[in-house]
N, C-alpha and C positions, 0 to 999 in steps of 0.2 A: 667394525674390525672384527671379523670372524673366525681367521686363523687361529685355531686351539694349540697356542701355545703358552708355557707358563709365564705368569705374570709377577714380578719382582715390583714393591712398592718401595718408593725411597723417601721417607720424611726428614726433610732438611736437606733438600738435595742443592743447596747452593754451592758456590765456589769451594773447592777444596775436597774433604774426604766424600761430601755426598755425591758430588757431580763425578769424582772418579768410581765410585761404587757404580751409578748410574751406567756409565759407559762400559765397566768391566762385565756387568749382568749383560747388556746390550750384546755385548760381542761374545758371550756365551750362548745365545739364542732367545734369552727371555724379551719379551715386551716390559718395558719399564714404565711406571706410573710415578712421575716428579712432582713430591709435593714441597711446597716453602713459602713462603709470606711473599717474596717480592716477585712479580711476575716478568720482570725484564729476564734477569738471569737464567729463570727457569726456560723462558720462550728461547734463549739462545742455546741453552742446551740441547733442548727438544730438536731443534733445528739440525744441531751437530749431529746427534746419535740418528735422526732419520736420513741424514742425507748420507750417512756409512751405512745404515742398516736397513733402510725402507721405511716407508711412510708409516706401516703400522708399528713400527718398534719403540715408538715412545710417544706421551702425552703430557703436556705440564698441567699440573691442576693447582694453580694459586691457592693457599687458604691459611689460616690461622689455626695452628695446631693446637693452640691452647683454648679455643672454641669448641664447646660439644656441638654446638649446632652446624659450625662450620665443617667440624669434621663428618659428622652424619652426611651433609649434603654432597661434601668431596666422594666419600666413597659410593654413594647413589651413583655419582658422575662417574666413578671409576668403573663400576660396574655396567653402567651403560655404554661407555666407550670399548670397554674390553669383556663383553657379555659371555665370551666361551672361552675366557684364559682363568684358569684358575690359580689363585693367589697361593704363589708355593712359598713366597719370601716376603718377608715385611722387616724392613730394617728402619728403627726410630734413631735419627742421628740430628735431631733438632738442636740448634744453636739457640737456646733461649737466652733470655736475658739474665746477667748478671752482676755483682757490684763487688769492688775491693775496697773496704772501707774498717777503720778501727771499729772495736765491737761499739765502744761508747758513742761512736759517731753514726752508727748504724740506726735508722729509724725502724720502727716495726714495721711500717707498711712497706718498706722498701725490703726487709725481711721476708716477710709472708709473701710479698709479690714476686720474688725468687722463688722462693719454695713452692708456691701455687702453679705458677708457670709451667714449672719443670715436671711435678706431680701430676698435673692436669692433663697437659699433654702426652705424657707417657700412657696414661691408664685409657684415655679416650681412643688412642692410636690402637694400643693394643685390645680393647674390647671390639673394636670393628674387625680388627685384623683377624683375631681369634675365632668370631664367628663367621668369617669367611672360610677359614681353611678347615673348620669341623665339618663342613659340607665336601670336602674334599674327598676322593677315592685314595685309600691307602695306597702308597707305592714302596715298593722295595722292603727293606729290612732295618731294624736297628731305629734310631732316634729319627725324628722329623719325618714319619711316613706321608703325614698329611699337611706338614708346612714348619716352617723354621722363622722364629721371631726373635730378632737380634736388638738389643738396646746398646748404642754406644756410650762410653763414659769417658770421663776424664781421672787423673790422678784424685783429684777430690771426691771421687767415690770410693776411696779406701783409706785416705789420711786428711784431715783437716789441718790447713795452713795458716797461719797468721792472716788475719784481716779477710778471710774468705770463709767466713760462719755462714754465709747465706748459702752459697756456692755448695761448700761441703755438705750443709744439712740436706738440700735438694738431691744431690748426687748420690749421697749416701741412701736416700729414700728410694730412689729409682732402682739401684741396685738391690736393695733387698726386695722391691716391688718384683723385679725379674726372678729373682731366687724362688720366691713364692710361687710364680705364675711357672716356673720351670718343674718344680715338684709336682704342681696339681695336674699339668697339661701333659707332661711327659707321657702317663699312660692313655691318653687320649691320641696320641700320635704327633702332639706338637712339640717341637724343640724349642726351647728358648733359652737364650744365653745374653750375659751382659759382658762386653769386650771394653776393656779399660785402655785406652790410648795414652800411654804415659810419656808424656812430652808436648812440645809445642807443636803444631801441624804448619807446615808452610802455606800460608794463606796471606793475602793481602791485610788482613785484619792483623793476623798474629804481628806482622811487621810493622803495623803501625803503631801496636801495643806495646811489644819489645823494644822499638827503636832498630836502629841500624847498627850499634857498636856491641851489642851484648853477643855473647857465645850463641845463645838462641838466634840471633838474626845474622849469624855469619858462619853457617854451615852445621848447626847441631839440630835443625828444624827437622821435623819428619815428613817424609814426602808422602802427599795425600795417595798417589797412585800406587805406591808400595803397601799402604794400608788396605786398599782396595782388593790388591791382589788376594791379600788374604782372607779379608771379609766378604769377596765374591765367590769362594768354591763352591759349586754347585752341590747341593745336600745328596749324599752319596754319588755323586758323579752324573746324576740325572737331570733333565730339563722335565 
């Protein structure tokens, strides 16, 4: 793949927001690198996008986002597949593990496992993405002249709910991490943002969790395609 088109990397490109973001960026002319653990949904999404926008528009990279070794290998593969495409957008939308338990029933290993999975993945993904973006030529004016790094988060990133101690701790940490990066990297031409999706997203997993009778299951869930429209606005209107 040699066409010099901007590249968007979507970490957590499974069904829902991640897949919708990938489709939206592809429709705007980006090449898209699709990252997630499960290969089958990624391959289906790749085939869907390439059928609409050409063979060079998307490539699936199944990987473990919580593994530093796997992420290193994945970014090497991305550079091999898209050698001439500058990474202009990187979105960390990983749906890592979480648990809902009363505090006294929550085991230390469960708590630390959730926190570690969230923070380790966000750290490793950001490290590789930023290293690549700093190589880019600056374009346009204002924020994000070299690239944009976005973390998606849930309501738990702004307030802790009962029985959500592990997820809230992890989500607060990723939000604070993104704020720190934003202040450090903005002078270097990289725009960093943390976007809170405050609601239940309409996915098969959400329907299985909330059931079919709750208000969240009967019309108040958020449409991932609408979320993607907001999240995939090209920085400064440029590719």
